[in-house]
C-alpha positions in Angstrom: 11.3 22.1 -58.9 7.7 21.1 -58.2 8.4 17.5 -59.0 11.4 17.4 -56.7 9.2 18.7 -53.8 6.5 16.2 -54.5 9.0 13.3 -54.6 10.4 14.5 -51.3 7.0 14.6 -49.5 5.7 11.3 -50.9 7.7 8.9 -48.7 6.8 10.8 -45.5 3.1 10.7 -46.4 3.3 6.9 -47.2 5.1 6.3 -43.9 2.5 8.2 -41.9 -0.3 6.1 -43.4 1.4 2.8 -42.4 1.3 3.6 -38.7 -1.5 3.8 -36.1 -1.5 7.4 -34.7 -3.7 9.6 -32.6 -6.2 11.6 -34.6 -5.6 15.2 -33.5 -8.2 16.5 -35.8 -10.9 15.2 -33.4 -10.9 17.2 -30.1 -9.9 15.3 -26.9 -12.9 15.0 -24.5 -12.6 14.8 -20.7 -15.4 13.6 -18.4 -15.6 13.0 -14.7 -15.1 14.6 -11.3 -11.3 14.0 -11.6 -10.9 16.1 -14.7 -13.5 18.9 -14.7 -13.4 21.1 -17.8 -15.5 24.1 -16.6 -15.1 24.5 -12.8 -14.5 28.0 -11.5 -10.9 28.4 -10.2 -9.8 24.9 -11.4 -7.7 24.8 -14.6 -8.9 22.2 -17.1 -6.8 19.2 -18.1 -4.9 19.5 -21.3 -3.7 17.0 -24.0 -0.5 17.7 -26.0 0.4 15.5 -29.0 3.9 14.9 -30.3 4.5 16.2 -33.8 4.2 12.6 -35.3 1.0 12.0 -33.4 2.3 8.7 -31.9 2.1 10.0 -28.3 0.0 12.3 -26.2 0.6 13.7 -22.7 -2.4 14.5 -20.5 -1.7 17.1 -17.8 -4.0 17.1 -14.8 -3.8 20.3 -12.8 -6.4 19.2 -10.2 -6.8 15.4 -10.3 -6.5 14.4 -6.6 -8.4 12.9 -3.8 -8.1 13.8 -0.1 -9.0 12.0 3.1 -11.1 13.1 5.0 -13.5 15.2 3.1 -15.7 15.0 0.1 -14.5 13.6 -3.2 -12.6 10.5 -2.0 -13.4 8.6 -5.2 -12.9 10.5 -8.5 -13.0 9.1 -12.0 -11.6 10.7 -15.1 -12.3 9.5 -18.6 -10.4 10.8 -21.6 -11.7 10.1 -25.1 -9.4 10.1 -28.2 -9.6 8.7 -31.7 -6.9 6.5 -33.3 -6.2 6.5 -37.1 -5.5 2.9 -38.1 -3.8 1.9 -41.3 -5.8 -0.3 -43.6 -5.1 -4.0 -43.1 -4.0 -6.0 -40.1 -2.2 -4.0 -37.4 -0.6 -5.0 -34.1 -0.6 -1.9 -31.8 1.5 -1.6 -28.7 0.1 0.9 -26.3 2.6 2.1 -23.7 1.2 4.5 -21.1 3.2 6.1 -18.3 1.4 7.6 -15.3 3.1 9.8 -12.7 1.9 11.3 -9.5 2.4 11.2 -5.7 0.9 10.4 -2.4 1.3 12.7 0.6 0.2 13.2 4.2 -0.7 9.5 4.6 -1.4 8.5 8.2 -1.5 4.9 9.3 -4.6 3.1 8.1 -5.2 5.2 5.0 -5.2 3.4 1.7 -5.1 4.9 -1.8 -5.9 3.1 -5.1 -5.1 4.1 -8.6 -7.1 2.1 -11.2 -6.9 2.6 -14.9 -8.4 0.9 -17.9 -7.4 1.5 -21.5 -10.1 0.7 -24.0 -9.0 0.4 -27.6 -12.4 -0.1 -29.2 -13.0 -2.7 -32.0 -9.6 -4.3 -31.4 -8.6 -7.6 -29.7 -8.3 -8.0 -26.8 -9.4 -4.4 -26.6 -9.1 -3.6 -22.9 -6.3 -3.7 -20.4 -6.8 -2.8 -16.7 -4.1 -2.1 -14.1 -4.3 -1.3 -10.3 -1.9 0.0 -7.7 -2.4 0.6 -4.0 -0.6 2.9 -1.6 -0.3 3.1 2.2 2.7 5.4 2.5 3.9 8.8 1.2 5.7 8.3 -2.1 6.0 9.6 -5.7 5.0 7.1 -8.2 5.6 6.3 -11.9 3.9 3.3 -13.5 4.6 2.1 -17.0 1.8 0.0 -18.4 2.1 -1.9 -21.7 -0.3 -4.0 -23.7 -0.8 -5.1 -27.4 -4.0 -5.2 -29.4 -4.7 -6.3 -32.9 -7.2 -4.9 -35.4 -8.0 -5.5 -39.1 -9.2 -2.3 -40.7 -11.1 -2.0 -43.9 -10.5 0.9 -46.2 -12.7 3.9 -45.1 -13.0 2.6 -41.5 -9.7 3.9 -40.2 -10.9 6.1 -37.4 -11.8 4.3 -34.1 -12.3 5.4 -30.5 -9.8 5.0 -27.7 -10.8 5.7 -24.1 -8.5 6.0 -21.1 -10.5 5.5 -17.8 -8.9 6.2 -14.5 -10.1 6.4 -10.9 -8.4 7.7 -7.8 -9.8 6.4 -4.4 -8.8 7.0 -0.8 -10.2 5.0 2.2 -9.6 5.6 5.9 -11.0 4.4 9.1 -11.8 7.7 10.8 -11.8 11.4 10.2 -8.6 11.9 12.3 -6.6 10.2 9.6 -5.3 12.1 6.5 -4.1 11.4 3.0 -3.8 12.8 -0.5 -3.4 11.0 -3.8 -2.6 13.0 -6.9 -2.1 12.1 -10.6 0.0 14.7 -12.4 0.2 13.4 -15.9 -0.2 10.5 -18.2 1.7 9.9 -21.4 0.4 7.4 -23.9 2.7 6.2 -26.7 1.6 4.1 -29.7 3.8 1.8 -31.8 2.4 -0.3 -34.6 3.5 -3.1 -37.0 1.6 -4.8 -39.7 0.6 -8.4 -39.0 
């Protein structure tokens, strides 16, 4: 009976080792005014991984900027680790960002900038920008591919998601709010 159980588990283990996945053993770290982790009365952001560790959803309970007022430019950096299989790997990174703009008056402009930094991979970074001038929900699907050759014993490497929400207006009579609700980042890999 023990041999049957081992034979059943072996293919799943081998399959998991052939794919790049998020390392959930390392805590996700948040930095920046857009994603405070210890502010009174503000819930911290959370990261939830799928059971196969190929995707993570980041929920932002309080990531927004408002015009007028303080805090019209807020960054949020999220730090993960990726477990790479040994050998050459092509990794497709497919993030989806969802949020909304509201109370935009004429002349107010919002910007959502994000950079994905897969360290020690080529090309390594991808940057995307979107601008807003009207009230609207938004959902942006970004996608890019990186390549990395990993030696045995060097399989854990950093991944950083950097985002920035900015609002600009011409005077304090104008209003606007830009909010990011969540980001889901999915990984898909093939050997090269």
